[in-house]
C-alpha positions as CSV (number, residue, x, y, z in Angstrom):
1,M,-19.3,7.8,3.3
2,A,-18.4,5.8,0.2
3,R,-17.1,2.3,0.8
4,I,-15.0,0.9,-2.1
5,A,-12.9,-2.3,-2.0
6,G,-13.5,-2.6,1.7
7,V,-12.2,0.9,2.5
8,D,-14.2,3.9,3.8
9,L,-13.2,6.9,1.8
10,P,-13.0,10.3,3.6
11,K,-16.1,12.3,2.8
12,K,-14.6,15.8,2.3
13,K,-11.7,14.8,0.1
14,R,-11.7,15.1,-3.7
15,V,-12.5,11.7,-5.3
16,E,-9.1,11.8,-7.1
17,F,-7.2,11.7,-3.8
18,A,-9.7,9.7,-1.8
19,L,-9.2,6.7,-4.1
20,T,-5.5,6.6,-3.2
21,Y,-6.6,5.5,0.4
22,I,-7.1,2.1,-1.2
23,Y,-4.0,0.0,-1.0
24,G,-2.7,-0.5,-4.6
25,I,-4.2,2.6,-6.1
26,G,-2.0,5.6,-6.6
27,D,-2.5,9.0,-8.3
28,H,-2.2,7.8,-11.8
29,T,-4.5,4.8,-11.4
30,S,-7.1,6.9,-9.6
31,R,-7.2,9.4,-12.5
32,K,-7.5,6.6,-15.0
33,I,-10.4,5.0,-13.1
34,L,-12.2,8.4,-12.9
35,A,-11.6,9.1,-16.6
36,E,-13.1,5.7,-17.5
37,A,-16.1,6.3,-15.2
38,N,-16.6,9.8,-16.7
39,I,-16.5,11.4,-13.2
40,S,-15.0,14.9,-12.7
41,L,-11.7,15.0,-10.7
42,D,-13.0,18.0,-8.7
43,K,-16.0,16.1,-7.3
44,R,-16.0,15.4,-3.6
45,V,-16.7,11.9,-2.1
46,Y,-19.9,13.1,-0.5
47,E,-21.2,14.4,-3.8
48,L,-21.0,10.9,-5.4
49,N,-24.3,9.1,-6.0
50,E,-24.8,5.4,-5.7
51,D,-24.4,4.8,-9.4
52,E,-21.1,6.5,-9.6
53,V,-19.8,4.5,-6.5
54,A,-21.0,1.3,-8.2
55,T,-19.2,2.3,-11.4
56,I,-15.9,2.9,-9.7
57,T,-16.2,-0.3,-7.7
58,K,-16.9,-2.2,-10.9
59,I,-13.9,-0.7,-12.7
60,I,-11.6,-1.5,-9.8
61,R,-13.0,-5.1,-9.6
62,N,-12.6,-5.7,-13.4
63,G,-9.2,-4.0,-13.7
64,E,-6.0,-6.0,-13.9
65,A,-4.5,-4.4,-10.9
66,L,-4.7,-6.1,-7.5
67,V,-5.9,-4.0,-4.6
68,E,-6.2,-4.3,-0.8
69,G,-6.3,-7.9,0.5
70,D,-5.2,-9.7,-2.7
71,L,-2.3,-7.3,-3.2
72,R,-1.2,-7.6,0.5
73,K,-1.3,-11.4,0.2
74,K,0.7,-11.4,-3.0
75,V,3.4,-9.1,-1.5
76,A,3.6,-11.3,1.6
77,M,3.9,-14.5,-0.5
78,D,6.7,-12.9,-2.7
79,I,8.7,-12.0,0.4
80,K,8.1,-15.5,1.8
81,A,9.4,-17.0,-1.5
82,L,12.5,-14.9,-1.3
83,M,13.2,-16.1,2.3
84,E,12.7,-19.7,1.3
85,L,15.0,-19.4,-1.7
86,G,17.7,-18.1,0.6
87,S,18.5,-15.2,-1.7
88,Y,20.3,-12.1,-0.3
89,R,17.1,-10.1,-0.1
90,G,15.3,-13.0,1.6
91,L,18.1,-13.2,4.2
92,R,17.9,-9.5,4.9
93,H,14.1,-9.9,5.3
94,R,14.6,-12.8,7.7
95,K,17.2,-10.9,9.8
96,G,15.0,-7.8,9.9
97,L,17.7,-5.6,8.2
98,P,17.3,-3.1,5.3
99,V,16.8,-5.0,2.1
100,R,17.7,-2.3,-0.6
101,G,21.4,-1.6,0.2
102,Q,21.1,1.1,2.8
103,K,23.9,1.5,5.3
104,T,23.4,0.0,8.7
105,K,26.3,1.3,10.8
106,T,24.5,4.4,12.1
107,N,21.0,4.4,10.7
108,A,18.4,1.7,9.8
109,R,16.5,2.1,13.2
110,T,13.2,1.5,11.5
111,R,14.2,-2.0,10.5
112,K,16.6,-2.8,13.3
113,G,14.4,-1.5,16.2
114,K,15.5,0.2,19.4
115,K,19.2,0.5,19.9
116,K,20.7,-2.3,22.1
117,T,23.9,-1.2,23.7
118,V,26.6,-3.9,23.8
119,G,29.5,-3.2,26.0
120,A,31.7,-4.4,28.9
121,A,29.7,-5.8,31.8
122,A,30.6,-4.6,35.3
123,K,32.8,-7.0,37.2
């Protein structure tokens, strides 16, 4: 099992798709990395030798794109900055509501959590 950027890649998947398991690497970036490393897109992870894994790791480390922990930290800091600024998006993050303009009357259960019924109390 290849371990790149702190992530164990699934053995039987093609390398092209296995690289997308790393946070911050999508389809396009994974193809660019493999092209730079001269590795076939059809190769499976278990078929990679140590040199190829080292090459991929080196390309990811030297690339401008942030991955895994650094990227997660940056995203968290960006959200924290929005909340401290008191911007509309920051307030929505703070309240736990949808940030990108979705309606909240009937949906938004992912952000709002389980429904809490508010009604008349028994006398």
